[in-house]
C-alpha positions in Angstrom: 28.0 33.3 -7.7 26.4 36.6 -8.7 24.6 38.5 -5.9 21.5 38.9 -7.9 21.2 35.1 -8.6 19.6 34.4 -5.3 16.6 35.8 -3.5 17.2 37.8 -0.3 17.3 35.4 2.5 15.1 35.7 5.6 16.7 37.8 8.3 19.0 35.8 10.6 17.0 36.7 13.6 13.9 35.0 12.1 15.7 31.7 11.5 13.7 29.8 14.1 10.4 31.0 12.6 11.7 30.1 9.1 12.8 26.6 10.1 9.7 25.8 12.1 7.3 27.3 9.6 9.0 25.3 6.8 8.8 22.2 8.9 5.1 22.7 9.6 4.4 23.3 5.9 6.2 20.2 4.7 4.7 18.2 7.6 1.2 19.2 6.5 2.2 18.1 2.9 3.3 14.7 4.0 0.3 14.3 6.3 -2.1 15.2 3.5 -0.3 12.6 1.3 -1.0 9.8 3.7 -4.5 11.2 4.5 -5.4 11.2 0.8 -4.1 7.6 0.5 -6.5 6.5 3.2 -9.4 8.5 1.7 -8.7 7.3 -1.8 -8.9 3.7 -0.4 -12.4 4.5 0.8 -13.7 6.4 -2.3 -12.0 4.3 -5.0 -10.5 0.9 -5.6 -7.8 0.3 -3.0 -5.3 -0.3 -5.8 -5.7 3.3 -6.9 -4.7 4.7 -3.5 -1.0 5.0 -4.5 -2.0 7.7 -6.9 -2.2 10.1 -4.0 1.6 9.8 -3.7 2.1 10.3 -7.4 -0.2 13.4 -7.4 1.9 14.9 -4.5 5.2 14.5 -6.3 3.7 15.7 -9.6 2.6 18.9 -8.0 5.9 19.5 -6.3 7.9 18.7 -9.4 5.9 20.9 -11.7 6.2 23.8 -9.2 10.0 23.6 -9.1 10.3 23.6 -12.9 7.8 26.4 -13.1 10.0 28.6 -11.0 12.9 27.8 -13.3 11.0 28.3 -16.6 9.4 31.6 -15.6 12.2 33.5 -14.0 10.6 36.9 -14.5 7.5 35.9 -12.5 9.6 34.5 -9.7 12.4 36.9 -9.5 14.7 36.7 -6.4 13.6 40.0 -5.1 9.9 39.0 -5.2 10.4 35.9 -3.1 10.0 37.6 0.3 6.6 38.9 -0.8 5.5 35.7 -2.6 6.4 33.0 -0.1 4.0 34.1 2.8 1.0 34.6 0.5 1.7 31.4 -1.4 1.8 29.6 2.0 -1.6 31.0 3.0 -3.0 30.1 -0.3 -1.7 26.6 0.0 -3.5 26.1 3.4 -6.8 27.3 2.0 -6.7 25.5 -1.3 -5.8 22.3 0.5 -9.1 22.4 2.3 -11.0 23.7 -0.7 -9.7 21.0 -2.9 -10.7 18.3 -0.4 -14.2 19.7 -0.1 -14.4 19.6 -3.9 -13.4 16.0 -4.2 -15.9 14.9 -1.4 -18.6 16.8 -3.2 -17.7 15.2 -6.5 -17.9 11.8 -4.8 -21.4 12.6 -3.4 -22.5 13.4 -7.0 -21.1 10.1 -8.2 -22.9 8.1 -5.5 -26.2 10.0 -6.1 -26.4 8.5 -9.6 -28.8 5.6 -10.1 -26.9 2.5 -8.9 -24.3 4.5 -7.2 -20.8 5.3 -8.3 -19.5 3.2 -11.2 -17.1 0.5 -10.2 -15.5 -0.3 -13.6 -11.8 0.4 -13.6 -12.0 3.0 -16.3 -14.7 4.9 -14.5 -12.7 4.8 -11.2 -9.6 6.0 -13.0 -11.6 8.9 -14.3 -12.9 9.7 -10.9 -9.5 9.4 -9.2 -8.0 11.6 -11.9 -10.6 14.3 -11.3 -10.0 14.1 -7.5 -6.3 14.4 -8.0 -6.8 17.5 -10.2 -8.8 19.1 -7.4 -5.9 18.6 -5.0 -3.1 19.4 -7.5 -3.4 23.3 -7.0 -2.6 23.0 -3.3 0.3 20.7 -4.0 1.6 23.0 -6.7 1.5 25.9 -4.4 3.4 24.1 -1.6 5.9 23.1 -4.2 6.4 26.8 -5.1 6.9 27.6 -1.5 9.5 24.9 -1.0 11.4 25.7 -4.3 11.5 29.5 -3.5 12.6 29.0 0.1 15.3 26.6 -0.9 16.6 29.0 -3.5 16.5 31.9 -1.1 18.4 30.1 1.6 20.8 27.8 -0.3 23.6 28.7 2.1 21.6 27.1 4.9 20.2 24.2 2.8 21.5 21.5 5.2 19.5 23.0 8.1 16.5 23.8 5.9 16.4 20.4 4.3 16.8 18.9 7.9 13.7 21.0 8.9 11.9 19.8 5.8 12.5 16.1 6.7 11.7 16.8 10.4 8.4 18.3 9.3 7.7 15.2 7.4 8.4 13.3 10.5 5.9 15.4 12.4 3.3 14.4 9.7 4.1 10.7 10.2 3.7 11.0 14.0 0.3 12.7 13.5 -1.3 10.5 10.8 -2.3 7.6 13.1 -3.9 9.8 15.9 -5.4 12.0 13.2 -7.5 9.0 11.8 -8.2 7.5 15.2 -9.0 10.6 17.3 -10.3 13.0 14.7 -11.3 10.8 11.8 -11.4 11.3 8.1 -14.4 13.6 8.2 -12.6 16.2 10.3 -9.0 15.4 9.4 -8.6 17.9 6.5 -9.3 20.8 8.9 -6.6 19.7 11.2 -4.1 19.4 8.3 -5.2 22.8 7.0 -4.7 24.3 10.4 -1.2 22.9 10.5 -0.4 24.3 7.1 -1.9 27.7 8.1 0.3 27.7 11.2 3.3 27.1 9.0 2.2 30.0 6.7 2.0 32.3 9.7 5.5 31.5 10.8 6.9 31.8 7.3 5.2 35.2 6.9 6.7 36.3 10.2 10.1 35.1 9.1 9.8 37.2 5.9 8.6 40.3 7.7 5.1 40.4 6.2 2.6 41.6 8.8 -0.5 41.3 6.6 0.3 37.8 5.6 1.1 36.9 9.2 -2.4 38.1 10.3 -4.0 36.3 7.4 -2.2 33.0 8.3 -3.2 33.4 12.0 -6.9 34.0 11.0 -6.8 31.0 8.7 -5.3 28.9 11.5 -8.1 29.9 14.0 -10.8 29.4 11.4 -9.6 25.9 10.4 -9.1 24.9 14.1 -12.7 25.8 14.8 -14.1 24.2 11.6 -14.7 20.8 13.1 -17.3 22.3 15.4 -19.2 23.5 12.4 -18.9 20.1 10.9 -20.3 18.1 13.9 -23.3 17.1 11.9 -21.1 16.3 8.8 -22.8 19.0 6.9 -19.6 20.3 5.4 -17.4 17.1 5.0 -19.0 13.6 5.0 -16.6 10.9 3.7 -19.0 8.1 2.8 -18.2 4.5 2.1 -19.4 3.1 -1.2 -21.6 0.2 -1.8 -19.3 -2.8 -1.9 -19.1 -4.2 -5.4 -19.9 -7.7 -4.2 -22.6 -9.9 -5.6 -25.9 -10.0 -3.7 -25.0 -7.6 -0.8 -27.9 -5.2 -1.7 -30.4 -8.0 -1.3 -29.8 -8.5 2.5 -28.1 -5.3 3.7 -30.1 -2.2 4.6 -27.9 0.4 2.9 -29.6 3.5 4.4 -29.2 4.8 7.0 -25.7 3.8 8.1 -26.2 2.7 11.6 -22.7 3.8 12.8 -19.3 4.7 11.5 -15.9 4.0 13.2 -12.7 5.7 12.2 -9.4 4.2 13.3 -5.8 4.2 12.1 -6.5 1.1 9.8 -9.9 1.9 8.2 -13.3 3.5 8.1 -15.9 1.0 9.4 -19.4 1.5 8.2 -22.0 -0.5 10.3 -25.3 -1.5 8.7 -28.4 -3.4 9.7 -29.4 -6.5 7.8 -32.9 -7.3 6.7 -33.2 -10.6 8.7 -31.4 -9.3 11.8 -29.0 -12.3 11.7 -26.0 -10.0 11.8 -24.7 -6.5 11.5 -22.9 -5.8 8.2 -19.5 -4.1 8.4 -18.1 -2.4 5.4 -14.3 -1.9 5.7 -13.4 1.2 3.7 -15.3 0.3 0.5 -13.8 -3.0 -0.8 -13.8 -5.4 2.2 -16.5 -6.6 4.4 -17.3 -8.7 7.5 -20.3 -9.3 9.8 -20.9 -9.2 13.5 -23.2 -12.2 14.1 -26.3 -12.4 16.3 -26.1 -15.1 18.9 -29.9 -15.4 19.1 -30.6 -19.2 19.1 -32.8 -18.9 16.1 -30.2 -17.2 14.0 -27.4 -19.5 15.1 -29.5 -22.6 14.3 -30.3 -21.3 10.9 -26.7 -20.6 10.2 -25.5 -24.0 11.4 -28.2 -25.9 9.6 -27.2 -24.5 6.2 -25.1 -27.2 4.5 -23.3 -24.6 2.3 -19.8 -24.2 1.0 -18.0 -23.0 4.1 -19.1 -26.0 6.2 -17.2 -28.5 4.0 -14.1 -28.7 6.3 -16.3 -29.7 9.2 -16.9 -33.0 7.5 -13.6 -33.8 9.1 -13.6 -34.0 12.9 -10.5 -31.8 13.4 -11.8 -28.7 15.1 -11.3 -29.3 18.8 -8.6 -26.6 19.1 -9.4 -23.9 16.5 -7.3 -20.9 15.4 -8.7 -18.4 12.9 -6.5 -15.8 11.3 -8.6 -12.7 10.2 -11.6 -13.6 12.3 -13.5 -10.4 11.6 -16.6 -10.0 13.8 -16.5 -13.7 14.8 -18.9 -15.4 12.5 -16.4 -18.3 11.9 -15.9 -18.6 15.6 -19.7 -19.1 16.0 -19.7 -21.9 13.5 -16.7 -23.6 15.1 -18.4 -23.4 18.5 -21.6 -24.9 17.2 -19.6 -27.7 15.6 -18.1 -28.7 18.9 -14.8 -26.8 19.1 -13.5 -26.8 22.7 -10.9 -24.0 22.4 -11.4 -21.2 19.9 -9.0 -18.4 19.2 -9.9 -15.7 16.7 -7.2 -13.2 15.6 -8.3 -9.9 14.0 -6.0 -7.0 13.2 -8.6 -4.3 13.2 -9.3 -3.1 16.8 -12.5 -1.4 15.8 -14.0 -4.7 14.6 -12.9 -6.5 17.7 -14.4 -3.8 20.0 -17.6 -3.8 18.0 -17.9 -7.6 18.4 -17.1 -7.6 22.1 -20.0 -5.5 23.3 -20.5 -2.3 21.3 -23.9 -3.4 19.9 -26.1 -5.3 22.3 -27.5 -8.5 20.9 -24.6 -8.8 18.4 -21.1 -10.1 18.7 -19.2 -12.9 20.4 -18.9 -11.4 23.9 -21.2 -14.2 25.3 -19.1 -16.8 23.5 -15.8 -15.6 25.0 -17.2 -15.0 28.5 -16.3 -18.5 29.8 -12.6 -18.0 29.2 -12.1 -20.9 26.8 -12.6 -18.8 23.7 -11.1 -15.5 22.7 -11.2 -12.8 20.0 -7.9 -10.9 20.2 -6.5 -7.9 18.3 -3.3 -9.0 16.5 -1.6 -9.6 13.3 -1.8 -13.2 12.3 1.8 -14.1 11.9 3.1 -12.1 14.9 0.5 -13.7 17.1 1.0 -17.2 15.8 4.8 -17.0 16.4 4.1 -16.1 20.0 2.1 -19.2 20.7 3.4 -22.4 22.2 0.3 -24.5 21.8 -0.6 -26.6 18.8 -4.0 -26.6 17.1 -6.3 -29.1 15.3 -7.3 -26.4 12.8 -5.7 -23.2 11.6 -7.7 -21.3 9.0 -7.7 -18.2 6.9 -11.3 -18.0 5.7 -12.5 -15.4 3.2 -15.7 -15.8 1.2 -17.1 -12.9 -0.9 -20.6 -14.1 -1.4 -24.1 -12.7 -1.0 -23.9 -13.6 2.7 -20.7 -12.0 3.7 -18.3 -14.1 5.8 -16.8 -12.3 8.7 -13.6 -14.2 8.1 -10.4 -12.6 6.9 -12.1 -9.2 6.7 -8.7 -7.5 6.4 -6.8 -10.3 4.7 -6.8 -8.4 1.4 -4.5 -5.8 2.8 -2.2 -8.3 4.6 -0.4 -9.9 1.7 2.2 -11.3 4.1 -0.4 -13.9 5.2 -0.2 -15.5 1.7 3.5 -16.3 1.4 5.5 -19.5 1.5 7.0 -18.5 4.9 3.5 -17.7 6.3 2.0 -21.0 5.2 5.1 -22.8 6.6 4.5 -21.2 10.0 0.7 -22.0 10.0 1.3 -25.6 9.1 3.9 -25.7 11.9 1.3 -24.7 14.4 -0.7 -27.9 13.7 -0.5 -31.2 15.6 0.4 -34.2 13.4 -3.2 -34.7 12.3 -4.0 -31.0 12.1 -5.9 -29.3 9.2 -5.0 -25.9 7.6 -7.6 -24.5 5.1 -8.0 -21.3 3.1 -11.0 -20.0 1.3 -10.3 -18.0 -1.8 -11.3 -18.4 -5.5 -10.5 -21.1 -8.0 -8.5 -20.6 -11.2 -5.3 -18.5 -11.1 -5.7 -17.7 -7.4 -6.0 -21.4 -6.5 -3.0 -22.3 -8.6 -0.9 -19.8 -6.6 -2.3 -21.3 -3.4 -1.3 -24.8 -4.5 2.3 -23.5 -5.1 2.3 -22.0 -1.6 1.1 -25.2 0.0 3.6 -27.3 -1.9 6.5 -25.1 -1.0 5.4 -25.0 2.7 5.2 -28.7 2.9 8.6 -29.1 1.2 10.0 -26.8 3.9 8.6 -29.2 6.5 10.1 -32.2 4.8 7.0 -33.4 2.9 8.0 -33.9 -0.8 4.9 -35.7 -2.1 1.8 -33.6 -1.3 -0.8 -35.5 -3.3 -2.4 -37.1 -0.2 -2.1 -33.9 1.8 -4.3 -31.6 -0.3 -8.0 -31.5 -1.1 -9.6 -28.7 -3.2 -13.3 -28.0 -4.0 -15.2 -25.2 -5.7 -18.8 -23.8 -5.5 -20.9 -22.7 -8.4 -20.0 -19.1 -7.6 -16.2 -19.8 -8.0 -15.6 -19.9 -4.2 -12.9 -22.5 -3.5 -11.3 -24.1 -0.5 -7.9 -25.5 -0.3 -7.5 -28.0 2.6 -4.0 -29.0 3.6 -3.6 -31.8 6.1 -0.4 -32.0 8.1 -0.6 -35.8 8.0 -2.0 -37.6 4.9 -5.7 -37.8 4.4 -7.0 -41.2 5.2 -9.1 -43.1 2.6 -12.2 -42.7 4.9 -11.7 -39.0 5.1 -11.3 -38.6 1.4 -14.5 -40.6 0.8 -16.3 -38.4 3.3 -15.2 -35.2 1.6 -16.1 -36.6 -1.9 -19.5 -37.6 -0.6 -20.1 -34.2 1.0 -19.1 -32.4 -2.2 -21.7 -34.4 -4.1 -24.4 -33.6 -1.5 -23.6 -29.9 -1.6 -23.2 -29.8 -5.4 -19.6 -28.7 -5.1 -17.0 -29.4 -7.9 -14.0 -31.4 -6.7 -11.0 -29.7 -8.3 -8.6 -32.1 -6.7 -9.1 -35.2 -4.6 -6.4 -37.9 -3.9 -9.1 -40.4 -5.0 -9.3 -39.0 -8.5 -7.8 -41.2 -11.2 -5.1 -39.4 -13.2 -6.1 -39.2 -16.9 -9.8 -39.9 -16.3 -10.6 -36.7 -18.2 -8.6 -35.0 -20.9 -6.1 -32.4 -19.8 -7.4 -28.8 -19.7 -6.6 -27.3 -23.1 -6.2 -23.7 -21.8 -2.4 -23.6 -21.8 -2.1 -25.3 -25.2 -4.6 -22.9 -26.8 -2.7 -19.9 -25.5 0.5 -21.5 -26.9 -1.2 -21.8 -30.2 -2.2 -18.2 -30.2 1.4 -17.2 -29.4 2.8 -19.4 -32.2 0.4 -17.9 -34.7 1.3 -14.4 -33.6 -2.4 -13.6 -32.6 -2.0 -13.6 -28.8 -4.1 -10.8 -27.4 -5.6 -10.5 -24.0 -9.3 -10.4 -25.2 -8.9 -13.9 -26.7 -7.0 -15.1 -23.6 -9.8 -13.9 -21.3 -12.4 -15.6 -23.4 -10.5 -18.9 -23.4 -9.9 -18.6 -19.6 -13.6 -18.1 -18.9 -14.7 -20.9 -21.3 -12.1 -23.6 -20.5 -10.6 -23.3 -17.0 -13.8 -24.5 -15.2 -15.1 -26.7 -18.0 -16.2 -30.0 -16.4 -15.3 -32.0 -19.5 -11.6 -31.5 -18.7 -9.3 -32.2 -15.9 -9.0 -29.1 -13.6 -5.9 -27.0 -13.8 -5.6 -27.5 -10.1 -5.5 -31.2 -10.5 -2.9 -30.9 -13.2 -0.6 -28.8 -11.0 -0.9 -31.0 -7.9 -0.1 -34.1 -9.8 2.5 -32.6 -12.1 5.8 -34.4 -12.2 7.5 -31.1 -12.9 5.5 -28.3 -11.3 8.2 -25.7 -11.9 7.9 -26.4 -15.7 4.1 -26.2 -15.4 4.3 -22.7 -13.8 7.0 -21.5 -16.1 4.9 -22.4 -19.2 1.8 -20.8 -17.9 0.9 -17.4 -19.4 0.1 -15.8 -16.0 2.7 -15.6 -13.2 1.1 -17.8 -10.5 4.3 -18.7 -8.8 4.1 -18.9 -5.0 4.7 -15.6 -3.3 7.3 -15.1 -0.7 8.1 -12.5 2.0 10.5 -11.0 -0.5 7.8 -10.9 -3.1 4.5 -11.0 -1.2 2.0 -9.6 -3.7 -0.4 -12.6 -3.6 -3.3 -10.6 -5.1 -1.4 -9.1 -8.0 -0.9 -11.3 -11.1 1.6 -10.4 -13.8 2.7 -12.0 -17.0 5.3 -14.7 -16.9 7.4 -13.5 -19.7 8.9 -10.0 -20.2 8.5 -10.7 -23.9 4.7 -10.2 -23.3 5.3 -6.8 -21.9 3.1 -4.9 -24.4 0.1 -7.0 -23.3 0.0 -5.1 -20.0 -1.4 -2.2 -22.1 -4.3 -4.3 -23.6 -7.5 -2.9 -22.0 -8.8 -6.5 -21.8 -6.0 -7.4 -19.5 -7.9 -6.7 -16.2 -10.2 -9.7 -17.1 -7.4 -12.1 -16.2 -4.6 -10.0 -14.5 -6.8 -7.8 -12.4 -7.0 -4.0 -12.8 -4.2 -2.8 -10.5 -1.3 -4.4 -12.3 -2.6 -3.1 -15.7 -3.2 0.3 -14.2 0.4 0.4 -12.8 1.8 0.0 -16.3 -0.5 2.6 -17.8 0.4 5.0 -15.0 4.1 4.3 -15.6 3.8 5.2 -19.2 1.7 8.3 -18.5 3.9 9.7 -15.8 7.0 9.0 -17.8 5.7 11.3 -20.5 4.8 13.9 -17.9 8.2 13.7 -16.3 10.0 14.0 -19.6 8.0 17.1 -20.4 8.7 18.6 -17.0 12.4 18.0 -17.1 13.7 17.6 -20.6 11.5 20.2 -22.3 12.5 23.0 -19.9 16.2 22.1 -20.5 15.7 22.6 -24.2 13.7 25.8 -23.7 16.1 27.5 -21.3 19.6 26.3 -22.1 19.5 27.0 -25.8 22.3 25.3 -27.6 25.1 26.2 -25.3 27.2 23.1 -24.8 28.5 23.9 -21.4 25.1 25.0 -20.1 23.4 21.9 -21.5 26.0 19.6 -19.9 25.5 21.3 -16.5 21.7 21.1 -16.9 22.0 17.4 -17.7 24.2 16.8 -14.7 21.6 18.6 -12.4 18.8 16.4 -13.9 20.8 13.2 -13.6 21.9 13.9 -10.0 18.6 15.0 -8.5 16.5 12.6 -10.6 18.7 9.8 -9.4 18.2 10.9 -5.8 14.4 11.0 -6.3 14.3 7.5 -8.0 16.6 5.9 -5.5 15.2 7.4 -2.3 11.6 6.6 -3.1 12.5 3.1 -4.3 14.2 2.3 -1.0 11.4 3.8 1.0 8.7 1.8 -0.8 10.8 -1.4 -0.5 11.2 -0.8 3.2 7.5 0.0 3.8 6.5 -3.3 2.2 9.2 -5.2 4.1 8.4 -3.7 7.5 4.7 -4.4 6.9 5.4 -8.0 8.0 7.4 -6.9 11.1 5.0 -4.2 12.3 1.8 -6.0 11.4 0.0 -3.7 9.0 0.7 -1.5 6.0 -0.7 1.6 7.8 1.8 1.1 10.7 4.6 0.4 8.3 4.0 3.6 6.2 4.0 5.8 9.3 6.9 4.2 11.1 9.2 3.7 8.1 8.5 7.2 6.7 9.1 8.6 10.2 12.4 6.7 10.5 13.6 7.8 7.1 12.7 11.4 7.4 14.1 11.9 10.9 17.3 9.9 10.1 17.8 11.6 6.8 17.2 15.0 8.5 19.9 14.2 11.0 22.2 13.2 8.1 21.4 16.5 6.3 22.2 18.5 9.4 25.5 16.7 9.8 26.5 16.8 6.1 28.0 20.2 6.1 30.4 19.4 8.9 31.3 16.0 7.4 31.8 17.1 3.9 33.1 20.6 4.7 35.9 19.2 6.9 36.8 16.7 4.1 36.0 13.6 6.2 34.0 12.2 3.3 33.2 13.0 -0.3 30.1 12.3 -2.4 31.8 9.4 -4.2 32.7 7.6 -1.0 29.3 8.3 0.6 27.5 6.9 -2.5 29.6 3.7 -2.5 29.0 3.4 1.3 25.3 3.7 0.7 25.3 1.1 -2.0 27.1 -1.4 0.3 24.7 -0.6 3.1 21.7 -1.4 0.8 23.2 -4.7 -0.1 23.9 -5.6 3.5 20.3 -4.8 4.5 19.1 -7.3 1.9 20.7 -10.0 4.1 20.0 -8.4 7.5 16.3 -7.7 7.3 15.0 -11.2 6.3 16.9 -12.6 9.3 15.4 -10.1 11.7 11.8 -10.6 10.3 12.2 -14.4 10.5 13.3 -14.4 14.1 11.4 -14.4 17.4 11.7 -10.5 17.4 8.4 -10.4 15.6 6.7 -11.5 18.9 7.7 -8.2 20.6 5.1 -5.7 21.5 4.3 -3.1 18.8 6.0 -0.3 20.8 9.2 -2.3 21.0 9.1 -3.2 17.3 8.6 0.5 16.4 11.8 1.4 18.4 13.7 -1.5 16.8 12.5 -0.4 13.4 13.8 3.2 14.0 17.1 1.8 15.1 17.4 -0.5 12.1 16.6 2.2 9.6 18.7 5.0 11.1 22.2 4.1 9.7 21.0 3.7 6.2 18.7 6.8 6.1 21.3 8.9 7.9 23.7 8.4 4.9 20.8 9.0 2.4 20.3 12.4 4.0 23.8 13.6 2.8 23.2 13.9 -0.9 20.4 16.4 -1.4 21.9 19.3 0.6 25.4 18.7 -0.8 24.0 18.6 -4.3 22.2 21.9 -3.7 25.4 23.5 -2.4 27.2 22.4 -5.6 24.4 23.8 -7.8 24.4 27.1 -5.7 28.1 27.6 -6.6 27.8 26.5 -10.2 24.4 27.9 -11.3 22.0 29.0 -8.5 19.2 29.7 -11.0 19.0 25.9 -11.4 18.1 25.2 -7.7 14.2 25.2 -8.3 14.7 23.0 -11.3 16.8 20.6 -9.2 14.0 20.4 -6.7 11.5 19.8 -9.5 13.6 17.1 -11.1 13.9 15.4 -7.7 10.2 15.5 -7.0 9.1 14.5 -10.6 11.5 11.6 -10.6 10.0 10.4 -7.3 6.7 10.0 -9.2 8.3 7.4 -11.5 10.2 5.8 -8.6 7.0 5.2 -6.6 5.4 3.4 -9.6 8.4 1.5 -11.0 9.4 0.3 -7.5 6.0 -1.3 -7.1 6.1 -2.9 -10.6 9.6 -4.3 -9.9 8.6 -5.5 -6.4 5.6 -7.3 -7.7 7.5 -9.1 -10.5 11.0 -9.5 -9.0 10.9 -8.8 -5.3 12.4 -6.4 -2.8 15.9 -7.7 -3.1 16.1 -6.7 -6.7 14.5 -3.3 -5.9 17.2 -2.6 -3.4 20.0 -3.6 -5.8 18.5 -1.4 -8.5 18.2 1.5 -6.0 21.9 1.0 -5.1 22.9 1.0 -8.8 20.8 4.1 -9.4 22.7 6.0 -6.8 26.0 4.9 -8.1 25.3 5.5 -11.8 23.5 8.8 -11.4 25.1 10.6 -8.5 28.8 9.9 -8.9 29.3 11.1 -12.5 26.9 14.0 -12.2 28.5 15.2 -9.0 31.9 15.2 -10.7 30.5 17.5 -13.4 28.8 19.8 -10.8 32.0 20.0 -8.7 34.1 21.0 -11.8 31.5 23.6 -12.8 31.4 25.0 -9.2 35.2 25.3 -9.1 35.2 27.0 -12.5 32.5 29.5 -11.3 
């Protein structure tokens, strides 16, 4: 290694300031990543929130490559001057970028009709918001790349500080949203970043930058006082894009707002005073009902869609999963239920319904002790119960009159899996009723598959007399599943009630098979495929015209009565197979055949697949191009035609890109898996990231001793990691399917940390040891290695989601293990030989 290849390191006496400043800087970076994810969920479609992660990695990756491509601008001797001021600039641009995206959102909402909700419009807005945050993320990427290059000899400790700082961010994200809120949160994050800049400036001996960082820290700490009236930052929820809401909700002024770790709750008055409307972020809703006798009587007197299950007298003991503000509980009480239990995961909603707003909520209902509205995750709570119920329900109706039910069900995909339905059916007495409100068509086909699989798990092989399905004119649908077969009298009562309410019966055990022609939708799609004219626009038109055409037998009826349901599902264009805990993405519909892959890029696809899945594929293509430009183009520009140099550059790309792809894939897989165990995605993100960062940090700190003393090599460590990943595929389902899910949240957090530690500890070895090899072989490539790692993480975050949606977490873990083996072992061999030759 040549002495001029590396920047002057910070003085040894300032190591503590260097490590702590670096940890605070990276901690603020991870904190803003999670903060942006929450804010993007409020400002945009919730499916776009993952772009906050991609934006972060894109900024980090482009910065690392920039340092490599422009060596004259970032010479080693300039590093000590640059790092402190870049850190201060990062803290200030972080706040400035967020102020800009909030202002941009206010402009969008000020337009007539509010911000556009079309997918293309939202993609444009989220892209603009990302570009406003990108400068800050680029600047912090420069800081990280330059500090790593300047301190390569201490990379194991520095990388440990980096990961520990990320752990700090994970610890702070939940109290940040609950105690400070999204309106003030950016100032707290900026103050953390400014404090890190102050310490980095001190570590590099720059007095002016130290004072600038200190002043920025003080100013940002005091900023929430100036924003008490929300005059600087006001994160507003959008009008929910749900039909008819504007006709009965008073949109302005917002009566109240509640920030907590799960959501932003906007509270609005309604025109008739029958309830308070609660907007959860911007895409979900619930109501807090009025218990005034007049309003309750009006509500109960309506013979509308959601009353259909009450035709059956099976509500004496009533359990509602996703009870929201308690409206479904009010209906159950009015219909004579003797014991009512509502389970709602959002503590803000429960607190609001239990007395925050006089005249509204279920506090009077639960006062006698027979009824309760509790904070809990549906499956965890249900597993902890010993009693059986007459009714278990997950109700969710998005209509002009918002149901309070299942207000947060959209973000709890693990409620809609085979394992979940099996558990809910298992909580019924022999004549109990389980029913779910969703939408007909593809969604109901998936629900039927779930119900069929759950009944099979309980020993019921013929489900035809156990199911009843009806649909309203607005495409609301209810699937009713009876633990014991429906009686002829019950079926007749349901059929009669559907006629009176003008509901369409999609499946009834009383229907005669073959009374109407089979629905031609699958056959028409097959004809388009055979003719080579299959395109999503035509499929969407066929779907809209045929699936609910009363001239034909419903698709739901065809699936329930099919002699070979597996063949029915396999031959269907859309993947409506039942979701499982290993593949829990109930709300995401893909294509059944990989041969149809190119149809994901058809802009008509959202009409039948939904926008999020289509967007994932578009983002995968776009970010693939960006990553190739960030990694391969610099290789061609800087390495020229030198064969040895090109080989070394390719090894660096392969090694650190493999780490980025593998690490983020494992993280995302574990986040989704632990969502079931911990009860909510927000908890899972924070706890899993905390566990990975702290454990990997410990592994990084220990790696020099383990590798330096020859106890282990990269090849052996990679193979050990691959074996661990495969073992976890068998371990975790057993843990999550056991009674451990009943533990209190604090105990489950500790258990999660213990479960993740061995795996993440080993995963912490590879980055610092790779940097040490690059330092000995070609230290000028260190920033590029960081850039390749970060840029590849962009792709990993997207492709891991695509694979999990289509194939499940088990396959993602296997692919991650293969990525480590195929990328790290051969490239580490090349790097080691080059280091020895140097």
